Structure formats: C-alpha cells, structure tokens
C-alpha positions as CSV (number, residue, x, y, z in Angstrom):
1,M,47.6,-21.4,-44.7
2,A,49.6,-23.9,-46.8
3,D,52.1,-21.1,-47.7
4,Y,52.9,-20.4,-44.1
5,Q,55.1,-22.3,-41.6
6,F,55.5,-21.9,-37.8
7,T,58.7,-22.1,-35.9
8,D,59.2,-24.7,-33.1
9,Y,59.2,-21.8,-30.7
10,F,55.8,-20.7,-31.9
11,E,54.4,-24.3,-31.7
12,K,55.9,-25.2,-28.3
13,A,56.2,-21.9,-26.4
14,V,53.8,-19.3,-27.8
15,L,50.8,-21.5,-28.2
16,K,51.4,-23.0,-24.7
17,K,51.6,-19.5,-23.1
18,R,48.7,-18.1,-25.2
19,P,46.4,-21.0,-25.9
20,Y,43.6,-18.7,-27.1
21,L,45.6,-17.7,-30.2
22,R,44.7,-19.2,-33.5
23,K,47.1,-19.8,-36.4
24,E,44.6,-18.5,-38.8
25,W,44.5,-15.2,-37.0
26,C,48.3,-14.9,-37.4
27,V,48.1,-15.6,-41.1
28,H,45.2,-13.1,-41.5
29,V,47.3,-10.4,-39.8
30,V,50.3,-11.0,-42.0
31,E,48.1,-11.0,-45.2
32,H,46.0,-8.0,-44.1
33,S,48.2,-6.0,-41.8
34,I,47.4,-2.3,-41.1
35,R,51.1,-1.8,-40.4
36,S,54.3,-3.8,-41.0
37,E,57.9,-3.0,-40.3
38,P,61.4,-4.6,-40.1
39,Q,62.4,-5.7,-36.6
40,E,65.7,-6.7,-35.1
41,H,67.4,-10.0,-36.1
42,N,66.0,-10.0,-39.6
43,R,62.4,-10.4,-38.5
44,Y,59.3,-8.5,-39.5
45,G,56.4,-7.3,-37.4
46,F,52.8,-7.1,-38.6
47,W,49.8,-5.6,-36.8
48,G,46.2,-6.3,-37.4
49,E,42.9,-6.0,-35.5
50,I,41.2,-9.3,-34.4
51,A,37.5,-9.0,-33.5
52,E,37.7,-12.0,-31.2
53,L,40.3,-10.2,-29.1
54,E,37.7,-7.5,-28.3
55,G,39.2,-4.9,-30.7
56,R,42.8,-5.4,-29.6
57,Y,45.6,-5.5,-32.1
58,L,47.6,-8.7,-32.7
59,R,51.3,-8.3,-33.4
60,V,52.7,-11.2,-35.4
61,I,56.5,-11.6,-35.8
62,T,57.8,-13.5,-38.8
63,L,61.3,-14.6,-39.9
64,E,62.8,-12.7,-42.8
65,D,60.9,-14.7,-45.4
66,K,57.7,-13.2,-44.1
67,R,56.1,-16.6,-44.3
68,T,57.5,-18.3,-41.2
69,I,55.6,-17.2,-38.1
70,H,57.7,-17.0,-35.0
71,N,55.7,-15.1,-32.3
72,A,52.3,-13.5,-31.8
73,F,50.7,-11.5,-29.0
74,P,48.1,-8.8,-28.3
75,D,50.0,-5.5,-28.5
76,R,48.4,-3.2,-25.8
77,R,50.7,-0.3,-26.8
78,F,49.9,-0.3,-30.5
79,K,48.1,2.8,-31.8
80,P,47.0,2.7,-35.5
C-alpha cells in the first residue's frame, strides 16, 4: 500500500460514511480490477469483486495518477 495515497475527502468523508470499507480493499480493486475506465474530471474508475461485501462489486475512483484513491462504494448497478 506504500505506493498509494488517499485524498482528504476519502479519509474524512468516505470512511466516515462507509466505516466498513478497508483501504486494502480499495488498493486490491485498483491492482486487480475486472474493469477500469476514465471518468469525468480526470479521474478513473475501477471495479472489483470483494468477497467480504457478499459478492458485490466495489467501485474505486482515483485521481488521474491512478495511485491516489478519492472515493469507493459498492456499485449495485455494475454488471461484469
């Protein structure tokens, strides 16, 4: 995880709203995504399955460097 950073927004808002999330899950999704694509505002989205989320897919949003994690949430609409 040393190569990854987390925005203040992630640290203060995302983890507060979703305390069950783990940073290591986010890094895992970025490194082993089943899909990734550019998003608005020079960000990237990554999707990956997390067993602890009962088979749901976690969507992780990074800044344009793909190493600074900005947001993460279970994506109920994602279909692999």
